[in-house]
ROZA-120975 format. One record per residue: residue number from 1; residue in three letters; x, y, z of N, C-alpha, C, CB in turn. Coordinates in steps of 0.05 Angstrom, whole numbers. Glycine has a CB too. Layout:
N
R pos code    nc1    nc2    nc3   cac1   cac2   cac3    cc1    cc2    cc3   cbc1   cbc2   cbc3
R NUM  ALA      X      Y      Z      X      Y      Z      X      Y      Z      X      Y      Z
...
This chain:
126
R pos code    nc1    nc2    nc3   cac1   cac2   cac3    cc1    cc2    cc3   cbc1   cbc2   cbc3
R   1  MET     15    -23      6     -4      5     10     21     21      0    -17     14     46
R   2  GLU      4     48    -16     20     69    -19      3     91     -5     26     74    -50
R   3  ILE     21    120      7      3    143     22     22    166      5      4    143     65
R   4  THR     12    187     -6     18    210     -6     14    227      8     15    216    -20
R   5  GLY     26    243     30     21    264     45     42    278     61      3    258     60
R   6  ARG     30    299     74     52    317     77     58    319     99     50    340     69
R   7  LEU     87    319    116     99    318    143     87    336    157    127    320    145
R   8  VAL     70    337    177     60    350    193     82    370    220     42    329    202
R   9  ALA    107    352    217    125    359    243    147    348    229    118    345    277
R  10  ASP    177    353    239    200    337    236    197    304    253    225    356    247
R  11  ALA    209    292    233    201    261    243    223    266    266    206    230    217
R  12  GLU    219    235    282    226    235    314    247    216    309    201    225    338
R  13  VAL    269    207    322    281    186    332    275    180    360    306    188    328
R  14  ARG    262    149    374    258    147    391    268    123    394    239    155    396
R  15  LYS    280    112    426    291     79    430    269     66    445    323     76    450
R  16  VAL    263     41    430    248     24    444    257      2    455    231     18    430
R  17  LYS    240    -22    461    254    -34    472    276    -56    459    239    -41    488
R  18  ASN    289    -70    482    323    -71    467    351    -55    453    320    -80    449
R  19  ASN    333    -33    464    348     -3    445    347    -12    421    384      6    450
R  20  ARG    326    -20    404    322     -6    375    309     19    381    305    -23    352
R  21  GLU    316     25    347    308     50    349    295     55    320    334     69    358
R  22  VAL    268     72    326    241     68    301    242    111    292    193     51    325
R  23  VAL    242    112    267    241    136    261    203    141    266    257    139    227
R  24  SER    197    159    278    160    164    276    158    189    266    141    165    306
R  25  PHE    139    188    249    125    216    242    100    207    226    145    238    223
R  26  THR     81    237    227     64    236    223     52    246    195     57    242    241
R  27  ILE     41    245    170     32    248    146      5    257    144     36    226    133
R  28  ALA     -7    283    133    -28    298    134    -39    287    110    -24    327    137
R  29  VAL    -58    272    106    -72    271     76    -93    281     68    -78    251     68
R  30  ASP   -105    292     43   -118    314     38   -142    299     24   -102    336     21
R  31  ASP   -170    298     29   -178    283     11   -208    302      4   -178    250     22
R  32  GLY   -228    296     -5   -251    303      4   -277    283    -28   -248    346      8
R  33  TYR   -304    304    -17   -328    284    -30   -348    305    -36   -343    257     -6
R  34  LYS   -363    295    -54   -384    309    -49   -414    301    -39   -386    318    -68
R  35  THR   -425    316    -24   -449    309    -10   -480    301    -33   -453    338     11
R  36  LYS   -495    290    -24   -523    292    -33   -537    315    -45   -536    287    -14
R  37  LYS   -528    333    -33   -533    359    -41   -510    379    -57   -541    370    -18
R  38  GLY   -499    362    -62   -480    378    -77   -448    395    -74   -494    393    -81
R  39  GLU   -451    391    -47   -424    412    -35   -403    397    -29   -429    429     -7
R  40  TRP   -382    408    -32   -351    399    -33   -346    399    -10   -329    415    -47
R  41  VAL   -342    371     14   -321    365     37   -304    358     37   -323    353     52
R  42  GLU   -281    374     41   -257    370     52   -247    357     81   -248    393     51
R  43  VAL   -227    335     78   -225    315     93   -191    318    100   -237    287     78
R  44  THR   -182    320    123   -159    312    121   -151    282    138   -145    336    128
R  45  GLU   -142    270    135   -127    243    155   -105    256    160   -120    210    141
R  46  PHE   -103    242    185    -81    236    208    -61    218    210    -92    230    229
R  47  ILE    -41    210    195    -33    184    202     -1    176    204    -46    166    182
R  48  ASN    -12    160    228     23    165    249     36    132    232     17    161    307
R  49  CYS     64    140    231     76    130    214     96    119    235     83    148    192
R  50  SER    115     93    225    140     84    248    163     73    220    127     49    278
R  51  TYR    178     85    217    201     68    201    229     56    219    212     91    176
R  52  TRP    225     29    219    248     15    231    264     10    223    248      0    240
R  53  VAL    280     17    192    300      7    177    321     16    183    298      7    154
R  54  SER    321     47    178    337     60    192    337     90    198    357     55    182
R  55  THR    354    104    212    346    126    230    357    147    213    358    125    262
R  56  LYS    367    152    190    386    159    171    365    175    160    402    135    153
R  57  VAL    339    172    150    315    176    141    306    199    159    298    151    139
R  58  ALA    308    203    182    301    232    197    322    257    187    305    228    234
R  59  ASP    336    254    177    348    280    168    329    302    149    376    272    151
R  60  VAL    319    286    128    304    285    112    274    285    109    312    271    105
R  61  LEU    265    286    127    235    289    138    230    307    154    225    268    151
R  62  LEU    225    326    143    225    354    157    196    367    152    250    375    144
R  63  LYS    183    382    176    156    385    177    156    401    140    145    407    211
R  64  GLY    132    392    128    118    412    109    128    390     71    138    456    116
R  65  ALA    143    374     85    160    363     61    134    346     48    191    342     71
R  66  ILE    130    332     31    107    312     15    130    292     19     93    321    -24
R  67  VAL    110    275     18    131    244     15    120    226     13    149    235     33
R  68  THR    111    192    -13    100    176      1    118    158      6     80    168     -8
R  69  VAL    100    137     24    105    113     37    102     94     29     97    109     54
R  70  SER    114     70     32    105     43     25     97     25     46    124     30     10
R  71  GLY     84     24     52     91     -3     75     54    -23     88    112     21    114
R  72  ARG     50    -25    108     27    -28    115     19    -30    143     20    -45    102
R  73  ILE    -16    -26    137    -27    -11    157    -31    -41    190    -63      7    138
R  74  HIS    -23    -23    215    -26    -44    233    -48    -31    253      3    -52    248
R  75  LEU    -63    -53    264    -74    -44    286    -65    -53    305    -95    -47    288
R  76  ASN    -58    -31    334    -46    -33    359    -77    -35    379    -23     -5    365
R  77  GLU    -77    -58    388    -95    -56    412    -82    -51    439   -111    -81    415
R  78  PHE    -91    -37    467    -78    -37    492   -105    -35    507    -55    -14    497
R  79  THR   -106    -39    534   -123    -43    553   -109     -7    574   -118    -82    568
R  80  GLY   -131      2    578   -110     33    594   -118     21    620   -124     76    589
R  81  ASN   -102     43    643   -101     36    658   -131     37    682    -79     44    659
R  82  ASN   -146     46    658   -177     47    679   -198     30    669   -194     78    682
R  83  GLY   -174      6    654   -192    -22    639   -199    -12    616   -221    -33    653
R  84  ASN   -205      7    609   -221      8    580   -205     -8    555   -223     42    572
R  85  HIS   -215    -10    530   -199    -30    515   -194     -3    486   -223    -66    506
R  86  HIS   -170      4    482   -165     19    459   -149     14    439   -159     37    464
R  87  ALA   -161     18    412   -149     10    390   -133     31    372   -168     -1    378
R  88  TYR   -121     47    354   -112     58    340    -89     35    313   -101     78    361
R  89  LEU   -100     58    286    -88     45    269    -60     65    263   -110     39    244
R  90  ALA    -35     42    255    -10     50    248      0     43    226      6     45    263
R  91  PHE     19     48    215     22     52    192     58     42    188     12     83    186
R  92  HIS     67     21    180     96      7    188    104     10    151     94    -36    206
R  93  VAL    121     31    156    138     43    136    155     20    123    157     65    149
R  94  ASN    167      8    104    179     -5     83    198     22     75    156    -18     59
R  95  GLY    187     27     53    197     54     40    193     80     43    194     54     20
R  96  VAL    207     94     39    201    130     34    212    142     14    211    149     56
R  97  LYS    197    162      1    202    173    -28    198    201     -7    177    163    -61
R  98  VAL    216    222    -20    207    244    -15    211    260    -41    221    255      9
R  99  VAL    182    275    -45    170    282    -74    178    300    -73    143    283    -84
R 100  ALA    178    327    -52    176    346    -50    193    361    -19    150    347    -56
R 101  LYS    214    368    -18    231    366      8    213    401     20    277    364     -1
R 102  ALA    223    398     43    210    427     61    236    447     53    206    422    105
R 103  LYS    217    466     63    229    489     58    243    500     87    208    508     44
R 104  ARG    270    502     82    282    510    108    278    531    114    306    507    111
R 105  LYS    273    547    147    266    565    153    293    592    159    249    556    174
R 106  GLU    310    579    138    329    611    144    328    611    104    379    608    169
R 107  ALA    322    593     98    312    597     65    286    621     54    299    566     56
R 108  VAL    268    610     75    246    631     81    249    656     83    236    627    101
R 109  SER    254    662    108    266    679    119    289    708    100    279    659    135
R 110  GLN    303    685     86    318    703     76    302    708     42    352    691     78
R 111  SER    289    692     33    274    707     10    248    727     16    263    685     -8
R 112  THR    236    727     45    222    742     55    237    766     57    212    732     76
R 113  ALA    265    779     63    274    798     70    280    800     42    292    798     92
R 114  THR    291    786     28    296    803      0    278    812    -15    310    791    -19
R 115  GLU    247    799     -9    231    811    -29    218    837    -12    208    789    -41
R 116  SER    221    846     10    214    862     26    224    889     22    219    852     47
R 117  THR    261    883     11    276    907      7    278    911    -16    298    908     17
R 118  SER    268    894    -41    268    901    -66    248    920    -77    267    879    -79
R 119  GLU    259    942    -86    239    956    -97    226    958   -125    245    974    -93
R 120  THR    203    966   -132    198    970   -159    183    992   -177    188    949   -163
R 121  ASN    198   1000   -194    185   1028   -207    154   1021   -215    202   1039   -238
R 122  ASP    151    995   -225    124   1002   -244    105   1003   -227    115    981   -267
R 123  ASP     74   1016   -236     53   1016   -224     33    992   -230     44   1040   -228
R 124  LEU     38    970   -236     28    948   -243     16    952   -214     45    923   -253
R 125  PRO    -16    935   -218    -35    922   -189    -17    885   -182    -82    916   -204
R 126  PHE     -6    881   -196      7    847   -197     30    842   -188     11    836   -223
């Protein structure tokens, strides 16, 4: 299964049992549909992903990047401290492809500063 979406935050490397490391990140996937009344409804799904192959990928998984991940969906079930049963879906990633890199904060700041200091002599409204 493949899913394409935008990272909502920088990827995080976490240590789990037996000193194993996992790269955790969340992607947002936009979708939409028309209701019976003809109104367009936009929906965003947030998918929690785990990548176990290598932690080096975390360096390029930055907030705002668009990625295509391949892997499988897994159901995590557990019983909370209060005895209630809980479950959530997670995506176990086997492969990651960066479709579009995230813009660096420094680059955005520099381009904004350049745009604000540049002067134009034309009176065009656009």
